[in-house]
N, C-alpha and C positions, 0 to 999 in steps of 0.2 A: 504491499500500499503506498510505502514512503515512497517507493520509486514511482509509483504512478502519480504522487500528487506532485514532487518534485518535476520531473519530466513535461507532466502537463502543463504546469506554472511556467515551466521556461518558454512551452511553446507559446502561450498566451502571452507572456512578456512580450516576447518578441511582435505579436501582432499591434500590442498596445503602443511598443515605440514606433511599427510603422505608423500607425496612425498618427503619434503624437508628432512626426515627422514634418506632417501637413503643414504644421506653425511651430516656431520653436517655443514659443508659451502659450498657455491660456489667457486669454483676457481676464484682467481680476473684477472689471466691473459688470454694469451689464443686465438685462433680464436675466440673458440663456444662463450666464454663469452663476448666477443666483441659484437657478435651478439644477446646473450642476452640481452647488455645492452642498444642497440639500441633500440629492440621491447619496453624493459620497458619503455625507455623514449617516448615513442607513447603513450604505455597503462596509465604510470602514468599522463601523459598529460590531457588526455581525462577523468581519473577518476573523478576530482573535477567538471567536465560539468554535466555529468549523474548523480552525486550523488545529485546533486541539487532537492531538490523536485519540484523547480520552473522552470527544463527546460522545455522547449517548446518543442515539436514534430520536428520541424526544426532540434534544438540543438540535440536531440537525434541521429535523422537520420547523422548529422554531424559525431556523434561520431561513429558510425556504421560504417561509412565508413572508417575512419580513421583505426578501428580496423579491418577491411576486409585488407587495408594494410598491416598490422602489419602480418596478418594470409596469406595473400599472400607469402610475405615475410620470414614466419620459413615453407612454403610448398618449396622453392627452392630444389632439388637435395641435393646440397652442405651441405645445414645447415642441410637437414631431417639426413643426414649421421653422422655430427657434434653431432645431436642432440641424436644419439645412445647411445655415450659415455659422456654425460653430461647431470645429469638429470633435472637440471635448464632451461636449453635451451629447453630440452623435453617438461617440465611440463608448460612453457609458452604458448603452444598451449591449453593447457586444459585452462590455467587463462585467457587467452582473448576470448574462447568461454565460458566460465561462465558468464562474461563481457556481451558481445552481448546474452545470454539467458536471463539475469535480463532486460536487455534494449527493447528486443523483448517483454517481458511480459507487461512490461509498456506500449510499446504501443498498446496493445493488439491483435498480432497476433499470434495467436495459431499454423498455421503452420509453421511460423521460428521458433516457440519455440519447435516443436515436431522434427524439422532438427536439432538444435542445441543439443537436448535430443540425438538424433540418433547418431550427432557426439563424444558429451562426451561419449555415452556408449560403441561405439569401443574404447574406450581410457581409460577408469576406471570409472568400479561401487563400492565403498565401501559397506560393511556391514553396513545395515540401511538407506543407502541412499534413498531406496524407500519411505521410511514413511516420512523422510523430505522432498521429493520433493512434497508428496501429502498435506502433511500441508501446504509448503508454496507459493505453485502459486496459484496466484486469482483464483477463479470459473469462471471468466469470460474465462481463458485460457485453467484451468483442464478440463473442462467438454467437451471440444472441441474431437471428434473421433479419429482423429491425434495424440492427447496427450497423450488420453487414451491408445492406440496400444502402443505407445513409454512406457507410463508408465507400462505397461502391461510385455513388456520383460526387464524392470530396473528391477521388481519384480522377474522374474526369475534369473537373474543374483546375483541380493540382496542376493535372495535364496541359491544359490552356494557359494557365498562369506560368509554367516555369518553361514551356515550349523545350522541352529536353530535344526533341528529333531537332532541333536546329541547331545543338550545341555540339556538334559533332565534333571527335577530335581530330590532333592535327596532323597533315600528310603535308608532303612536300608540292602537293600540288592538288588540288581537289577536282571531284566530278562535276558537271557543267550545272546538273541540279541541284548541288550545293552552293555554285557562286550564284546561282538565280534565287535560291532562299534566304542568302545573307543579306545580299541588294536589295530584294523586298522586304525583308522584316524592318531594314533601316527605312527603306521609303515608306513603309504603313507605321513603324513605331511614327516616326515623325508627321506622317499626316495626321495622327492619332491626338498626339501630347505636345508638339514643338509648340511654343508661345510667342516667336518671334518672325513668324511668316512677312509680318508687315515691313519688319526691317530690310530685308532686300527686295525690294517694291518690283525689280525687274525677273525676281525668279520666278520662274516656273514648275513647279517642283515637281508634276508629275510627269511633263516632257522630259524635265532633266534625268528622270527615272528610267523611260524608255530610250536615252538614247546611251544613258550608261548601261544599259543590257547589252550591246555589242562589244563595250568596252571590257567586262568583266569576262565575256566570254573566249576573248581574245587571249587573254592571258595565261601563259603555260608555267605557271608557278603558285604556290600560296603566297610567296613574297607579293610578285607582280599583282594578285588579285588586291590585297590587304592594300597595296599603293592607290587603286583606282578606285575602291571603297573610301580611302581618306580623301581624294579628289571629291568623289560625289558628296561625302559630309560636307566639305571647305565650302561648298557653294550655298549653303545654311548661312555663310557669315556670320558666325557663333561661337564664340571661343569656349563654350561650353556644352558643346556639341561636336563630339571626335570619335574617331575609330580607334582602338587600343590591338596591333598584331597578338597574336600569339606570342609565347613565354618563349618557344624557340625562335622567334626572328627578332629577338630582343635586341641581340647584339648585331644583326641584319640592319635595323633603322637608328638605332638610339646609341650605337657608340660615337664616343667623341671625345678628342683630347683634353686635358683638364685645364683650359684655356676659357676664361672669360671678354667676351668682345661685346660691342657696344656702337650703336649708328650715332653718330657726333657728326653734327654740321658736313651731313652729307657723305661721310668716311667710314667704314668699319674699322674702329681701334680696337686694338688689345688692352683690357681694362686689368685683366689679372692673369696670371702665369703661376699654376699650383705645382710646378714639377721641376725641378733642377735642372733635370735633363733636359727639359725644354727649353731653358734660358740658356744652358750652353748652345742649342743649335741655333740661338739666336733669337728666339720669339721672347721680346720685351715689352714689358708694360709702357705705352705710350707707341707701338707698333703700329702702322697703318695696313693691313689687309691688300694689296693690290688686286689681286687676282687669285683665283682656286683652279687649279689642275687647266692653267693655261687661258681659264675665260677672267672676262674683269669682272669682279666681285658683286656687283648687283646685277649683270648680267647671269651670274650663275645662281645669285639669291632667286630671282626671277623662273628660271626654269626650273630649277631642282628641290627650291624648295617651298615657294609661296604656291604652287597648285595643290601641297597638301596640306595645308595647316588651315585650319579655323582662328576665324578671329573677326571680335563685331566691332573695332574701331582700326584704324589708322597705327596708332602708338604701339598699340597690340600686335600687329602685324608687323611692324618693324623688329619689333622683342622678338618674336617667332619665328622670323628672316634671317636674322642679324644677330641674333644672340643664341638663341635655344639649338634651333633648327641647321644654323649655316654650316657647321662643321660633323652636324650629325651622318652617320651612314653606316655602311656595310663594316665590322670590326678586321676585316681581312683587305681592306683595300684603302692604302696611304693616300695622303693630300699633300699636295704641293701648293705651299704658299709663298706669291711673291710679296716681301716684308720692304716696306717703306721706312725705316728705323728713324728713331728721334731727333740723328745728327742727320739725315737728309738721306742717306746712303741708301742703296736698294739690296737688296740679296734675296734667294729663294732660297727654301727649307722643305726634305721631306719628310714629315713626320705622320706616325702612326694615331690611328685614332685607339687606339688601346694597348694593352702590356704595360703601363708604367706602376711601377712599384713605389716612386718615392714621390705619391703625392701627397701635399700639406694641403688639405682642405681649413678654411676659416672657420675660427670657432662660430657657432650659433649661439642666438641670443646673447651678445655679447654686451658685458655692463660696464661702464665707466664713472667715476666722479670727475667732472670737468673742473676748470677754476670758476671761483665764486660759488662752489657748494652746488652749483648744478648736476644733475643724474642723466646720464644718455643711458636707454636700453634698447637693442635691436629688439624687435620682434618679428622674427625671420619665417615663422611658419604659425600657424593654427590649426595644422593636421590632426593635433594633438594637445594633450595639457602643457608641455613644457614651455610655452610661452605664458600662460598664466601662472605656474609653478615659478619662471623666471622673475614674472612682475613680484608675485610675493614674498619671494627672498629679497627681492630689493626693498622691498613696503619699507621696511624700518626704516631706512637710509632716505628712499623717497620722501616719507613723511616729514622729514626736517632739511629737505631741499631748498635751496634757494630757485630753482627752475627745473623743467623737467621734461627731455625730448624723448621721443617715442618713434621708432624710426621702423617704416613698414614699408621701403623701398626695396626688398627682398622677400617680400611676404607674399605666398603664390595664393593664400587663402587654406579653405579647412573648414571649420565649421566655425560659426558667427559668436557662439557663446564665450568663448575667450577675450575675444574683444570686446564683446558688450560686458562682460563681469568686470574687465578691467577699467573702463571708461562709468562702471557705475560708481568705482572711486573717486573719480574727480570730478561729480556732477551735483549740483544741489538740487537738480528737478528734474522731475521724469523724462523721459525722451521719446519720441514715439521714431524707432531709427527707420521706418521701410514702409512701404506700400506694395502689398503681393498681390498678384492674380494667378490663377493657373485655367486651365481650358476646361470648359464641361461640357462631357462628351457624354450628354443625355440620347441616349437613342430614341424614346417616347417624343421627344421633342425634334431630333432628327428626323422622323419619319415625317412629321406633321410641317416640316421647310428645313432644306438642308442650310448649315449654316455654321458660321466658327463663333462658339459662346465661351465668353470666360465668368468667371465668379472670385469675389474676392475671399482672401483668406485671413484669419483674425491675426493679429500681429498685439503684442504685448507691451508695454514701455518698460526701456529701462526706466528702474527704482535707482534712485540713489543710495549709496549705503551712509545714510547720514553720520553714523558714530566710528567711520573712517572713510573721513573726503579729504583729501589731500588739495588745498586752496591756491598754492603758489603758481606762477605763469605756466602751461604747457602748450608745447611744440608737435605738431605731427607731420613727419617725415615721410612725403608719397614719391611714385615715381611710375613709369609704365608697367614695372614689371610687383606695384602693387595690384594685386588681382581678386577676385571673387569675395571671399570671407574678410578678406583684408580691407576691401573695398566697403562692405558694411559697416567696418568698425568706422573706415574714413567718413562716409556719408553721417553715421551718427555722431560723430566728433563735430560736423560741420554744423547739423542740426542743431547740436548743445550750445553753439557758440562759446565753447570752454577755452579756445586757444585759437592759434594759428595752423594754419595745414602749407606748409614752406616743400618745393621741390617742384616736381613735374606733374601734370594730368594723369590718372591714375588707368588702367587698363582699358575699364568701360566693360566690366562683363560680370555681372553677378545670377545667383539662382540656383534652382535645386534640378541637378541633372539625372534622367532616369535611366539606369544602366541596364543593359540586357546582353545576351551572349549572342555568339554569332560561330557559324560553321568552322570548322576548324581551330578552335580554340582562342578566338579572339574575341573582345568586346568591344559594344560602342555605348554610347549616351548619348542623349537629346534633351536640352535646358525642356523642362517643365514646368517652371515657376517665373511667372516675370516681375521682378523687383523695381520699383521706381521712387524717386526721393517721396516722404509723406505727401505731399503736393500732388500726386500725380507726373513731376517732371521727371524726362526720363535720364536712367542712367545707362542702361544698356547702349553702346553704339557711341555715348560720350565720354564717361567718366567723371571723376570728382576732380573738378579743376582748383588747383591750391588758390590760397588767399595771395599768395606770394609766389611767383615764378621764377625759380632759378635750375637754372640746366647744367650740367656738367659741361665744359670744357675741354678742349686739349691739352690747353696748354696749362689747365689746374692739374689734369691726371699727369704729366709729364712732373709736374714740381710736385707730385703727390697731396696735393690739396683736396677738401671736400668743400666747394663753396656754396652747398645746400643746408653744411652744420654751422660753416659762419654763419649763414643769414638767419639759421635758429639761435644760434648763441647771440647776436646781436639785438632779435628780438626778444631774446629773454632778459638780456642784460640791460636794455633799456627800458623793461618794466619794473624790473628791479629798483634802478636807480629812480624811477619816477613814485615808488613807494614811500 
């Protein structure tokens, strides 16, 4: 029984998390949330009773009666209508029925278990849930014909959700029918869920699909096939819509030497070299890459990189063309670079894309105390909890600081939560960080009239942490590599008017990507959530524009200077002097 409860609880928690991901936070106010709180109090009050291993059948019956009251309340027409616009109230029905399912299983009532499974199936069946159910239900319930019949129906929907037949294993070349299936899945998923079709108004997605069929069928390898899929998705013009090749092809597509480059003043400049071996070959900070494999660098990027990268803005496209993708490619193929050195001399070097054993990557989440008691912290990623951990570690010193610089210039995103939590330490009023929409794929409405429909998602304001607030001057540093969740923080920071944003305009792409598998072991994603500024002003396709524009220069790179940091320190010191 312990195994049953643990496994089934784990399965249902996954469902809850999936539902919660529709909106990062529930709304605290409003009539919908008052209904939510009322039924939640009932559910929470019953939780410890039926979680008790020693609970008597009479106690479990009492819990079922209380949960039935909450379920009846949620079925009122006025509450159901509110639940259509509030995912937390909507999924409370699911949560209560999942509790009842577990209790009915403990009581050994297969007919009632089947009844709850039927209700839950009409609500949500996620990929992999059928196997989880079969493993978690006790045999005394599982063997009943009603439960078996219901599980068979679950299996069908599970198969639809997972699309397992399309997730075929890797092969050096895929059969034609798999190539068509993968292309078709991308086309169909985007057609159903993509939220930015109005961004590239010249795009006819259906016509692009028809044209792409011949291209994918003409490929003679899985590598070539995925390259065509990349070209196809790039036509969406969205940085959160991408194709990812199978793991077996990672070194074919993504091997690149440990060099960082940047498009500065119409030239590709080497800004970092992380290998002593490369420095010995003559690859130095401040060098300009004039050509690659004999082609002028701009022409090389235009032909070999740009058609296969997805970007929402020109500044993000430049990052992907001239930084992330410029030197990437097969690990087995070396690169020949023509370099204009800082002293004006020209030399040609051949460098490998991989195999470096002396790489010294820069430290992430760097913290420094600068003159005047100014604290600096680089927040290089929101992909996990390290940024928030770095901030919390530095918090005692930050509280005493004369000023604070938070650097998002190399933050490629992840989850919005760390950035919002950090901002909560800096504000004294609630901040609504974003407005969000997703597609409303209502088949009944589509039957009446074909249309593209959107509906808003609930967004909770960022609440200040009143007892732990930093009141000194704050600067946020941004640039074109500031992407996704990092832009969410930058947008919320701008809305809060808490300080200055200094640097360059951010990448201009955020939202919730929908991931799915492709034939041959790869994956794709389609942006399924449209985020804007709280007043509806577009962010995607634009970016967060800094209050003070400061761009890197070749002379600054050669001199080892950081003009963006210099501007930030000047802004903070001016305010310290004015206090």
